[in-house]
N, C-alpha and C positions, 0 to 999 in steps of 0.2 A: 140642495134646495135653491139657494141663491144662484148657483151656477146655471141652472136651467132657465131661471128668469133673466139672467144677464146675457146669456148666449146670443139671443137675437139682437140685442142692443150692441154687443161687441161686434157682431158680424156686420151690422149696418154701419157702425163707425168705421170699421176697416174698409167696407165698400166705398164709403165717401172719401176716405183717405186715398185709396187706390185710384179712385176716379179723378181726384184732384191732381195727383202726381202724373197720371197718364195724360190728362189734359195739358199739364205743363210741358211734358215731353213732346206732345203733339204740336204745341205752339212753338217749341224750340225748333223742331224739324221743319215746320212750315216757314218760320222766319229765316232759317238758314237757306232753304230753297229760294224763298223770295228775295233774299239779299243777293244771292248769286245771279238771279235774273236781272235785278235792278243794276247790279254792278256791270254786267255785260252790256245792258242797254245804255247806261250812263257813260261808260267808257267809249262805246261806239260813237255816240252822239258828240261827246267832247273831243274825240280824236279828229272827227271831220271838221270840228269848229276851229281848233287851234292850228291844225296843219303842221308843217315843219318850219320852225323858226331857228335860224342859225344862232349859236351861242358865241359871244365874243369872249374867247379864252385869253386874249392878250392882256387883260387886266391882272391875271394871276402870274406869279413867278413861273418860269419855265418848268421847274421841277414838279409843279402841281397841275399843269395843264392836261396831262394825260388822265387825270383823275376825274375829269368832268363827265358826268353821266346823268343828264337831266331826264326826269320822268314825270312831266306835267300831267299826263293822262292818268297814270297810276295814282299820283298823289291826289288829284281832284276826286277821282272815284273813291279812294279810300276815305278821305276826309268827309265826303258826302255821306257815305255809309256810316262812318263812325259818329257822325252828328245825328243822323236820322234814326238808325236802327235802335239805339237804346231808348229813344223817345217812343218809337212805335211799339217796341216790346213792352215797355212799362205800361202804356195806356191800353194795349191789348189785354194784358193780364188784369189790369185794374177794372176794366169795363166789361170783362167777360161775364156772361150770365148763362145759366143753364148748362146742360151737358148731354151728351149722347146717353143712350141706355147703358146701364152698367154691364149687361150681358155682352154687349158689343165691345166695351172697353176691356172686359175680362179676356176676351179673345185676342185683343190687340196689345195688351199691356206687356206681354213677354216680348213681342216683336219690337215694340217701341223702346222698352228698356234696353234690350240687346243692341238696337240700332244706336242709341245714344252712347252706350258703353263702347261700342266699336268705334264710333266717331271720335271718341277721345283716345282710345287705345291705339288705333292705327298710326297716328302721327308719332307716337312715342315708341312704336315697335322697333324702330331702327335707331333709337336715341340712346346714347351712352356717354358717360363722362370719360371718354378716351380721345385719342387723336382724331377720331372721325369728326369731332366738333370743328376742327380746323381744316381737315382735308376734304371732308364731304364723302369719304369712302370708309366703309366699315372693314376693319382689319380682321375681325373675328365675330363670332356669334355669342360671345360671352355675356355681353350686356343684354342681349335678347333673353337669355336664360334668366338673368337676374330680374328683369322686369316681369317676365312671365311668372317667376316664383313669387314675386311681390303680389301680383294680382291674385294668384291662386291662394296664397296665405291669407290675404285680407278677405277674400271671398269666403274661405273656410271659416275664418273667425266670425264673420258676420252671419254666416248661416247657422252657427251654433245657437242654441236657444238660451242665452243668458237672460236673467231677469233684471229689472231695474236696480234691485238691491245690490247685485253683484257689481254693476258698474259704479254705483255710489260707494260701495265699500272699498274700491280701489282708487277712488278719487285722490285722497291725500297721498298715498304711496306713489301714484303715478305723477302727481304734481311735483313731489320732491325729486323723484327720479328724473323727470323732465328738466327741471331747473339745473340739477347737477350735470346732466349730459350737455345741456345747452351752454352753461357757463364754462365747463371744461373745454368744449369744442371751440367756443369763441376765443378763450384765452390762449389755447394752443395755436389757433390760426394767427392771432396777433403776435405771439412770441416767435412764430416761424419766420415772418418777413415783414411785419408791419411797423415794428419799432426800429428806427434807423439812426445812424450818426454819419458824420462826414466820411468815416472810414468805410462805410457800406457802399459808397458810390462807385459804380463801375462804368465802363465805356458802352454798356449795353443800351439798346434803343429805348428801353423803358424809362431810363433816367433822363435822356435829353429830348425824347418825344412826348412822353406822358407827364412825368413829374415836373419837368422844367417849366412847362407852361403855367403850372399852378404856383410854383414857388417864386417865379419872377414877380408876379403882381403882388404877392404877399410881402416879399422882401422890400419892394419899393414903397408900399404903403406903410410898413413898419418904419422905414427910413424917413418918413415925413411927406411923401408925395400923395397926390389925390387922384383917385380914379375919375375918369371922364375929363379931367383937366390935364393931367400929365401923361396918362396912359390909359388905354382901354383894357378891359378884362373880358376875355372870351367866355368865362364861366360865371359871370355875374359880379355883384358888388360884395361878395362874401369877404374879400380881404379887408374891407373897411370894418367888418364886424369882428374878425379874429385878431386884427392888428393890436388893439389894446391889451389883449391877453398875452400875446407874444412879446410885446414891449415889456410887460411886467415881469415875465419869466426870462426874457432874453431870447432873441431869435437864434435858432440853430436848427440844423437838420433833425437833431434829437427832439427839441421842444416842439418843432413843427409836427413830426410824426407822432409824438406822444399826445399832443392835443387832438389830432385826428383819430388816434386810437381810442381816446376817451369818448369822442363823439361816436365812434363805432360801437362802443359798449352801450352807450345811452340809446342810440337809435335801434340797434338790434334788440336791446332789452325791452324797449317800449312795445315793439311789435310782438315779441314773444309773450310779454305780460298780458296783452290783449288776447292772444291766442289761448293762453292758459286759463283766463277767466271765461272764455267763450266756449272752448271745447270741453267735452265731457268723457268721450270714450278714451280709455287708457292708451290705445294704440296711437291716436292722433295727438294726445297730450304729450306723450313721450317723443314721438317721431318728428313732430313739427320743428322743434328747436334745432336739431341736427340738420334737417333739410334746409332750414332757413340759413344756417351758416354755410351750407354747401353751395347755395345758389347766389350768395352775396359776397361782396368784397373779393371777387376774382379767385375764390378758393378753387373752383374747378380748373381754372387755367393754371394755377400754381401746381396742382397735382399732375398736370401734363408736362411740368418742367419749365413753365414760364412764369416767373414771379412778377406779375404785372402790377405796377404801382399806379393804378388809375384813380388817383385822388379826385379827378374831375367828377366822377359819380360817387365814389366811396371815400368819404361821406358827403361831399359837397352837394350833389343832387339828391342824395338819399335821406339826409338828416331830417329836414323839415317835413317831408311827406310821412316819414316813419313816426315822428313825434305827433303829427296830426292825427294818426290812427288812434293813439292813446287819448288825445284830447277829445276826439269824437266819441270814443267809447264811454268816457266819463260824461259827456253831454247826453248820449243816448240813455244813460242810466238815470240822469236827472237833467232834463232839457231846460235849464234856466237861462236867462239873458246873459248872466255873467259867464257861463261856460260857452255859450254861443260866441260871445265876444272874444273869448280866448282863442277859439278856432279861427275866427276872423283875423285876429292879430297874428297868429302863426302863419296863416296864408299870406298876409300882407308882408311880414318880415321875410318869409320864404321867397316871395316874388322878387324882392330886392336882392336877397342873398343870391338866388339863381332863378331867373325867370323861367327857364326851361322846365323846372319841376315845381317851383313855388306857386306859379300861376295855376297849376293844376289843382293844388290844394284849395285855393280860393274858388275856382270854378266848380270843383266837386262839391264843396259845402253849399255854395249857392244853388247848384242844380238839385241837391238833396232837399234843401228848404222848399224849393218850388215843387218838387215831387211830393213832399209831405203835405204841402198846402193842397195840392190837387187830390191826393188820396183822401184827405179829410173832407174836401168839398164834395167829391163824388159819393163818399160813404154816408155822411150825415151833415147836410147843409145847415140845418137849424141848430142842433145841439153842439156843433163844433165851431160856431162862429167866433167865440172868444179865443179859442185855441188858434184859429186861422189868423186872427188879428195879431196874436203874439208872434206867429211865424213871419208875417209881413213886417213887423217891427224888427225882427232879427235880420231880415233881408236888407232893410234900409240901414240898419246898424252895420251890417257886413260891408255894404258899399261905402258908408261913411268912414269906417275904420281904415279901409284900404286907401281912400283918398287922403286921410289925415297922415297915415304912415308915409305915403309917397311924397306928400308935401313936406313933411319933416325931413325926409332924406334929401330932397332937392335943396332945401334951405341949408342943411348941414354941409353938403358938398360945396355949395356956392360960397358959404362963409369960410370954409376951410381952404379952398383953392385960391391961388394968387393969380389966376387967369380965368377966362371964360370957359365954360364947360362945352365939350363936344358931344352934343346929344345924339348925333348920328352914330357914335361909337356904341350906343346901347343895342342897336340892332344890326350893326355892320356885319358881324360874323354870320348871323342868321340869314342875311341877304345873300352872302356868298354861298353858304351851304345849300339853302333851299331855293334861292333864286337862280343860281347857275347850275345847281345839281352837283356841287362839289362833293366828291367821295360818296356818292349815292350808290346803293345796291338794291336790286329789284326785290320786291316781296315775293316769296315763293307762292305760286298759285296752286300747287299740288297739295295733297294731304301732308301737312307738316305741323310741327309744334306751334308755329305762328297761328295757324287756324284753331288749334286746340285751345290756346290761351284766349283768343277772341271768343271762342265758344264758352269758356268758363265765365267770362264777363257777361255774355248775353244770357246764359242760363241763370246766373246770379241775379240779374235785373228782373228776369221773369219770376224767379222764386220770391224775391223781396216784394214785388208788386202783387203777386198772388197772395202772399201772407198779409199784406196791407189791406187787401180787399175784405178780409174777414177781421183783421185786427190792425187798424191804422197806427196804433201806438206800440207796435212790437219792437222791442229793443234789438233783438237778434236780426230782424229784417232791416232795421236802420243801419246797423254795423255792416251787414252784408252789402247793402246798396252803396254805402259810402266807399267801401273797399273796391267795389267794381267800377264806380265812377272815377275814383282816383286812378285805378289801374288802367282804364281806357285812356285817360289823359296822359299818363306817363308813357303808355304804349304808342300813342299817336306820334309823339316827338321822334321816335326811332323808326317810323314807317319807311322813311326814305333810305335809311342806313340799315338794311335788313340782314345784318350778320347774326349768326346764331349766338355769338357772345353778347350782342346787344339784346337779343330776346331773353337770354338768361338774366341779364342785368335788370330788366323791367318786369320780370315774371313773379317777383315776390308778392304783389297783391293778388295775383292769380292763385298762388300757393295758399294764401290765407283764405281767399274766397272759396276755393275748392275744398279746403279742409273744413270750413264752416258748414258747407252744404253736405259733404260726405258724413261728417259727424252727426248731423241731424238725421240723415237717412239711416245710418247704422243704428242709432238709438231707437228710431221709429220701428225698424224691423225687429230689433231685439225685444221691444215691448209688445210686439204683435199688432201694432197699429197699421203697418204696411206689409204687403206681400213681399217676401224676400227677393223676388225677381227684380225689384226696383233698386237693389243695392249695387247693380252692375257699375254705374258711373262712380259710385263711392269706392268700389274695389279698385278702379283704375287710379283714382286719386291716392288711395292708400298705397298702391303699388309704386307709383312715382315717388311718393315720400319714402318708401322703403328702399327704392333704388338709390335715392340721394344718401340715405343713411349707410347703405352698404358701400357705396363709392367713397364716402368719407372715412368709413372704418378701414378700407383698403389703403387710404392715404395717410393714416395716422403715423406709420413709421417714417414716411417722408417728412411730415410736419414736425415730428419730434426730433428727427435728425437735423432739420434746418434750424429749429429753435436752439438745439445744443451747439451747432456751429456758430450761430449768431452770437451767442454768449461767449463762446471760446475765442472768437476772432474779433471781438468788439473793438480792441485797440490796434488791430492789424489792418493796414490799408488793403482794400480788395483790389485796387488797380494802381500800379506804379505810375501810369500816365496821369490819372486824376490827382494822386498824391503830389506829383511833381508840379502840376499846374496850380494847385492850391498853394503850395509852398512858394512858387514863383510870384504869384499875385500878392500873397501875404507879405513877402519880403520887400516889395516895392510899393506898398500902400500902408495906410494906417486906418483904423476904424473910423467910419463916417465919411471917408473920401468920396468925392464925385468922380467915378471912373466909368469909362465905356468898356464893356466886355463883349466882344463879338466872337462868341465861341459856343460850341455845344456845351450843355450843362451850365449855361449862363446864369439862370436863376438860382441854381444850387450854389454857385460861387458867390453870388451877391448875398445869399442868406447865410452862408458859412462865414464870410469875412466881414459882414456888416458894412457893405458898400452900397452906394446909391448911384444910379445912372443919371447923367445930366440930360439925356436925350428925351425929347417929347415924342411919344408914339409907342407902338407895341414893342414887346420884347422879340427876340429872334424867332422863337417857335411860334409866335402869334403874327409874325410878318408873312402874310400870304400874298399880298398884292405888289405889283411893280411900283405903284404910287407910294406905298409905305416904305419900300426899300429906298427909292430915290429920295424921299424926304429925310430919311435917316442919314444917307450919304451927304446930302446937302447941308445938314446941320453940322456934321463932322468937318466938312471943308470950310464952312463959314465961321464956326466958333473956335476951331483949332484947340481942342481940349488938351490939357497937359497930361492926362492919364488915360491911355487907350491900350487895350490888350486885344489881340486878334489871334484866333486859332489858326493852326497850320496843319496840313495833311488831313488826318482823320478827324481833327477837331474843328475843321473849317466849316462854317455854316454855308449851305448851298443857297445862295441868293441870286445865282445866275450871272454874277460878275466876279472878277478878281478884286477882292477888297483892297489889296495893297496898291493895285493899279488905279483903283477908283479914288484913292486918297493921295493925290500927288503932293499935297501940302504937308505930309507927314514923312518921317524917316524912322527906320528901325534902330532902336538904341540897344536892345538886348533881347535874348531869347532864353527859354528854360533849357535845362540840361538835356531833355529828350527831344528838343527841337519841334515841339508840338504847339508852341505859343510864342508870340513875339510881343514886345512892348513898343509902342510908337510915341513919338514926341513931335510937335510941330517943327517944321524946318525954320 
């Protein structure tokens, strides 16, 4: 009896839901086409405006000059679209009124949904966690099969007719299973190669190219020096934050890596906690954690046989954006002034810690507050006036907290330093990379995962704005929009260095946003609210997640073997050269000495032996310009330091000059047994 009465109402509700999603997909397709046209027009006009301007490469060291690849037209076009398209998408969805006839949409919905699904599937069709990531060529079709299986499996699951009760009944078991899988995956990854000691150091590039640049600045600040006064830091002011902790526990390679491993657990845990509280479908609740571990902390690169210790992003650039996701989730749940201030504080501290990613937290939260104010203004101007005033208060508080934290940091550094601060060091490296085009790589313009990630953010903004049009206080829409805004900000930084590994590095917000949207679609189709044809994009998201899980499962033996080897060889030096150089420096110095070390692995030696450099300026790996190199040599010749170590052969830093010849006021007094390092004294 009741079924007959409710059937027309249910059909009307489903028709409205189908219509809303179809309209959303139409807007997405239209915005993509419009963005392509705008990009072409803007690029053409800007290219004719800038012309060809020669780049002065002579300011860089000779070894770096071939790496210049400026792309002013691409960068201008991309930044223009990245700034305008989210705003256009948001207000288009927010202001849309009315819709075409449902009969027309019913005829178009299958085509629209399939088109959106294909738009996301095609870029990943040739994507796999194998050597093709580095070579650009596909050795086999194995990962095609894995991804196809993932899409088929997820599509099959979502096409089954489960009821809400079945999803609810599996919520607790799936939550427990998800946490167990996530925790075990993260701990296995950390045990495999993230916890280190001085015996772990080898002659491999990752130690002197990646890790050394981070450990040098940390070792110097722990030793009592001050950033911006004594030395610059390419990766932000984070050494000033971690130095007190490392002083308390004692600086070593072990304590350094253990601290960063703890930050890894906290940062990954906060993102996964938000996902667990936001996702409902068991497949996404269980699969998200393993997928998150797979795409973060260079796990995929390790499984290719390259244990990359890129602490510059993991966790330096990742920590505060990840923590901000949890802080914003709590704010969305209860949007009080206190919780808003906490996010503002996180964004301010994160900006000082590392401006490349921390500023994006501050900008994302500020942009969301403006978007929320706009949504309330367009939705209900009269009844929401009090709430809009509260949002404006949060915006002013957001700006004030940022200003106060920045002022406090300036006062702290000024009082701590014994000389004036070099403010140009704050942006010096960014000017080199983006001003000269140093180490830039072009953004792929074909169908590629880069475009798919951008598409996720665009679709997420449309979805959030569409939800706000009916419910401006929707918590799920708030979390989705913040994730997309944060993801766009983190993505923009790597536009110029468009390597696939950089894309994987900044894709974690896209994974979260895609999972949130896919989970919502799957549950809506399971409940009969939406036609099942609209689950196509969700199937792709689930397929990518399953691909990450399968790739991680295949790598478990390698991770377990590495963890076992790390424990078994903890007290055995991995490199005779490194062991001999450490012993050589240690036998001729004492803790706290001011010594110049000009060698690969410079920062690692300072951290392991508790030494401090007397030089003013960047460390070896952060010395990119001729001016910095000449200033370093001038200081050595002028001050005639009593403790100087210089690498020889494979340990020699490539500064474009013969260091021994450039230091005529010094003489060699001894060398290590393997002849890879010498000690100098003034003549």
